[in-house]
N, C-alpha and C positions, 0 to 999 in steps of 0.2 A: 499553648496554642497561640498563634499570631493574632494580634488585636487588629482586626480591619475597620472597626467602627470605634469612633471617640467622639467626645464632645469637643467642641472648639474650645481652646484655653482661655480665650478672652471675651467671647461674645455668647450672651445667652441664646438658647434655642437656635444654635447652629451646630451641625454635626459633620464629621468628615469621615468618608468611606474611602477605602483604599484596598486593591487586590491583595496586596502582600504586606499591609502594615507599614509601608515606607512613606506613604502620604507624599508622593512626588508629583510635579506637574506631568501633564497639563491640569489645571484645576478648572473644573466644570460646575458652575453654580446651578442649583435647582431651587427656585423660589415657589413657595406656596403660601396661601392665605396673607398676601400683601394687603389685602381688603379682608377683614377679619371674618365676614360672612361668606366669603368664597372659599369653601373648606376643601374642594375636590383636589387642589394642589397639595394641600397639607395631607390629605388622606393618601396621596400617592407617595409622599415622602414617608409617611408613616409606615406604609407597606414596604418600602425599600429597607426602613430601619428593622422592621420586625423580621425581615427575611435577609438580614445583612450578610451573613456567610455565603448563601446561595447566590445573591446578587454579586457580591464581590468576586465570586467564582467566574462570573461571566464578564468580569471587566478585563480588558486587555492591557490598559495603561491608566496612569492618571490618578486623580483624586475627585470625588464628587463632594461638593460643598452643598449640604442640604440645609436651606434657610426657611425657618418659619417666620414669614415676614412681619406679622403684625400680632404678636401673641395677646396682647391686652384687648385689642379689638375682637379677636377670636373669643377670648373668654366672655366677652361682653355680647357676643353675637351680632356685632354691628359692623358695617363697612370701615369706620374708623372709630376710635375710642371715644366715649363721652367727652364733649368739649374740644375734641381734637380735630385733626385736619385730614386731608386724603393724602396719604403718604406716598402715593404714586404721582404726585406733582412736586416731590421735594428732591429729586435725584440730580437736578443742576446744582444743588447745594448753595443757592444764592443766599439763602436764609443765615448761612454761617456768618456772613458779613453784614446782612441788611436787617437782621432781626435780633433784638436784645435777648440772651438766653433766658432772662426772667419770663419772656413771653413764649418760649417754647412750649408745644404740647408734647404728649407722649411720643407722637409721630415724629416730630422734629429729633428727639432724642434717639429713637429707634434707627431713623434713616442715617444718623451720624454714626451709631453704633456699628451698623452693618456696612457702612461706607467702604472699608478695606476689601470686604469680600466681594461686594458689588461692582466695584470699579477695578479691581486688580486681577479677577479671574480671567481664564483664557476663553471661555464661552458661557453662555447663561440662557437658561429657559426659564420663564416666569408663567406659571399656570394660574389662570384666572376663571371665573364663571361670570354669567350675565344674569341681569334681573329678568329678562324676557327669554323665552324659548330661542335658541339658535343651533344651527349647525356649527360643529366645531370650526373654528378658523385660526390661522396665523397671522401674526403681525410682524412683517419684516421689513428690512431697509430697501428693498426694491432692486439691489444689485443681482447680477445673475447667479452669484453664489448665494445670496441671501434667500432668493426665490427658490433655487434648487434645495437648499436646506428646508425651507417651509414644505416644499412638495413631499420631502421624505417623511413628513409627519402624517400624510394622509388627510390633511385639513384643507379646506378653502384657503386661499391665499389672498391676503390683503397687504398693499403697501401704499406708500404716500404720506405716512403719518408724520415724516420729517419735512413735509412741505410747509410753505408760508403759512402761519397762524396755527400750525399744528403743534404737538406737545411733545415730540420725541425726545427732545433734549432733557424734558423734565421727568421723564418716567425711568422705570428700573434699568431697562436695557439701552438707554440713551448714551451712557458713557462707552459702553462697548461698540455700539453702532458708529459713534464718532470715530472710535479707534480702529474701525474695519474689522472687528472681531465676530465671530458668529454669536448671534443673539436673536432670540424669538421671544414674543409674547404669545400666549395662546389662550383663547376663549374656548373652553372645553364643554360648554353647554350651559344649561341654566342652573342657577343655585340649587333649586329644589330637585333637580333631576337626579334620582337615585343612581343612574348610569354615569353621571359626570365623572365620579372617582375612577371608575375603570377606565374612561376615555382618557383621563389625565395620565394614568399610569401607562397606557398603551403609547400615547403620544411621546412621553418621556423616554420609553424605551426606544422608539423610532429616532428621536432626536439623538440619544447617545449612540445607537448603531450607526447613524449617518456620519457622526463625528469620528467613528472608529475606536470609540472609548469601550464600548462593550460589543459582544457578538450577536446583539439583537438585529434583526433584519429591518429594512425600512418599508414604508407603505408602497405597495405596487399599483396604486391608482392615483392618477394625475387629476387634481380637482381644479375647479373654476379660479380664475385670478380676477381680483378687483383692484382698481386704483382710486384712492381717495381723492376727492376734489373739494370736499367741503366739511365744515364743522359747524353745527348749529348749537349755539349757547342759548338756553332759556332766557327770553327777553323780558318777560314780565311775570309776576307772580301767578297769574291765571292761566298763562299759557299753557295749552295742552296739545298733544299730538292729535292728529284728526282720526286716528283709529288705532286698535290694539296691534300696532306693528311688531313685527319680529325682524331679526337681522335677516338680511338678503331679500326682504320684501321689495318689490319694484314699483316705482311711481313713474308715471309717463310724464312728459313736459306739461307744465301747467297744472298738475294735481295738487290739491290742498295738502300740505304738510302738517299744519297745525294753526292754531289760533288762540286769541285770549287778549283782554284788556285793549281791544281795539286794533290789535296787531294781527294780520294774516300773513301767513308764509306759503307761497306756492313754489313748486319746483320750476326752475328755468329750463332744465333739461332733464333727460330720463336719469333716474337716480336709483340706486340700490341702497337701502338703509342698513347702517350698521350700529349696533349697540343703542337701540332706541331705549330711553330711560324714562318712563312716565313719572317716576318718583322724584326726578331732578328739581332742585329748587332754582329760584331766579340766579343767573349767573353761572350755573353749571351747565356742563354738556348734556343736551337732551337728545341727540342723534347725530351721526356722522353720514355723509353722502358719498357714494363711490359709484363708478362706472365698470361695467363687466368688460373685460378684454377678450 
């Protein structure tokens, strides 16, 4: 019998799936649990692996590269490992030159280990979930091609993450975006939502169908599009958002966004909130601001 699924020969917790066992290009990476407590993407990967023969029979070409992003953090049930850092801020790989290896955390080592498959594939989808309830949404590069690919997933569409002061170059899809290759990050729902795993799997199938890698169909519904214009970093230890916000909540101009330690932030213009994170600590992103198009 032809072997359609195999473990990566050099990288732990990475698997390769091919329709005919040839493992030829194009290579499409599927990332899950880059943040260890965001298990929906990993569940989607495990579902593909468990049904490898059937899934491979639906592939038209190429090789899927299935990546468990942060195994140690998943084992510990945390966003990143104890004493570690956010791995999804390491993909510019500046630390390879700026940080002594003795100071590397698990996440630094893991980002370096998966670098070949993250930077050298032909397309990438990175499946996440959020701490607060959210409608699923795609993060794309804002090009017509990127927006069209995001539309194919059936999610709300967000772009502008590569604007001034944003983080695109530091996250998993950054290298592919910079190279003009297809790449999406997807927020599939809330961590604790039992339906997030099914959403992640459905979005993955739409993504692969849109690329022509599998025979899956694409979503037939066009969702709303939002352009990022702001990133709010938690300014003080006691700063709190003004309410139990969730993604896509709308604030009118002048409404209070949050306050603490003598700092009060109001919106200067209408804003839709993305990824409000009440558990953020000082210096971390607490919310992003976008306008609806």
